[in-house]
C-alpha positions as semicolon CSV with decimal commas, in nm:
position;residue;x (nm);y (nm);z (nm)
1;X;1,407;-1,873;0,539
2;X;1,447;-1,859;0,163
3;X;1,650;-1,609;-0,040
4;X;1,421;-1,623;-0,344
5;X;1,057;-1,690;-0,417
6;X;0,961;-1,725;-0,783
7;X;0,595;-1,673;-0,869
8;X;0,453;-1,722;-1,216
9;X;0,183;-1,465;-1,279
10;X;-0,039;-1,707;-1,471
11;X;-0,100;-1,988;-1,223
12;X;-0,427;-2,180;-1,197
13;X;-0,665;-2,113;-0,905
14;X;-0,464;-1,822;-0,757
15;X;-0,248;-1,615;-0,991
16;X;0,091;-1,470;-0,895
17;X;-0,051;-1,125;-0,818
18;X;-0,309;-1,267;-0,576
19;X;-0,058;-1,505;-0,421
20;X;0,194;-1,228;-0,360
21;X;-0,074;-0,997;-0,221
22;X;-0,180;-1,264;0,031
23;X;0,184;-1,329;0,126
24;X;0,241;-0,958;0,188
25;X;-0,077;-0,941;0,399
26;X;0,053;-1,230;0,611
27;X;0,383;-1,050;0,640
28;X;0,201;-0,738;0,762
29;X;0,037;-0,936;1,043
30;X;0,370;-1,079;1,155
31;X;0,269;-1,436;1,064
32;X;0,527;-1,452;0,784
33;X;0,870;-1,297;0,753
34;X;0,971;-1,217;0,396
35;X;1,215;-0,943;0,492
36;X;1,509;-1,141;0,354
37;X;1,326;-1,306;0,065
38;X;1,313;-1,157;-0,284
39;X;0,973;-1,219;-0,440
40;X;1,034;-1,250;-0,813
41;X;0,757;-1,238;-1,073
42;X;0,804;-1,453;-1,382
43;X;0,578;-1,417;-1,682
44;X;0,551;-1,414;-2,058
45;X;0,351;-1,088;-2,040
46;X;0,534;-0,770;-2,132
47;X;0,688;-0,583;-1,841
48;X;0,474;-0,277;-1,923
49;X;0,160;-0,490;-1,874
50;X;0,302;-0,621;-1,548
51;X;0,378;-0,270;-1,419
52;X;0,029;-0,150;-1,513
53;X;-0,121;-0,385;-1,253
54;X;-0,137;-0,210;-0,916
55;X;-0,043;-0,535;-0,742
56;X;0,297;-0,542;-0,917
57;X;0,428;-0,327;-0,629
58;X;0,419;-0,639;-0,410
59;X;0,702;-0,795;-0,611
60;X;1,069;-0,709;-0,580
61;X;1,175;-0,811;-0,932
62;X;1,018;-0,896;-1,269
63;X;1,169;-1,149;-1,510
64;X;1,016;-1,196;-1,853
65;X;0,993;-1,541;-2,010
66;X;1,185;-1,703;-2,150
67;X;1,442;-1,645;-1,879
68;X;1,792;-1,727;-1,996
69;X;2,054;-1,873;-1,766
70;X;2,271;-1,559;-1,750
71;X;1,977;-1,334;-1,656
72;X;1,866;-1,576;-1,385
73;X;2,220;-1,614;-1,251
74;X;2,281;-1,237;-1,251
75;X;1,949;-1,171;-1,078
76;X;2,017;-1,427;-0,808
77;X;2,370;-1,292;-0,753
78;X;2,237;-0,935;-0,728
79;X;1,975;-1,039;-0,472
80;X;2,225;-1,240;-0,270
81;X;2,461;-0,942;-0,245
82;X;2,200;-0,674;-0,168
83;X;2,049;-0,552;0,163
84;X;1,754;-0,742;0,310
85;X;1,430;-0,723;0,111
86;X;1,234;-0,555;0,389
87;X;1,412;-0,229;0,321
88;X;1,218;-0,203;-0,004
89;X;0,890;-0,226;0,183
90;X;0,879;0,111;0,355
91;X;1,120;0,039;0,639
92;X;1,375;0,301;0,732
93;X;1,683;0,315;0,513
94;X;2,006;0,208;0,676
95;X;2,352;0,330;0,589
96;X;2,523;-0,008;0,542
97;X;2,882;0,123;0,518
98;X;2,833;0,292;0,858
99;X;2,697;-0,029;1,005
100;X;2,993;-0,223;0,872
101;X;3,228;0,025;1,040
102;X;3,044;-0,030;1,368
103;X;3,103;-0,404;1,334
104;X;3,478;-0,350;1,307
């Protein structure tokens, strides 16, 4: 299982939007588990143009090119320290502090 999946929006043959849509469809059938993987869109297009595409909802994060080292590092650290990705996909919210208390 991977923590991050970076998809460029302007790829030949199948663009990032189509690729992510197909991945989410596979996830919906149970053939692929992306619940702990952040799917990150990378593109030179403006974020407003990205958000205007209905398929942008399939991504967890958008990074505009050029991506500088600090932004990439901060994004990866944020993802690594956050709850599993699946919670952003319509699953029930979990109170993590309460769960941590149960572990103790």
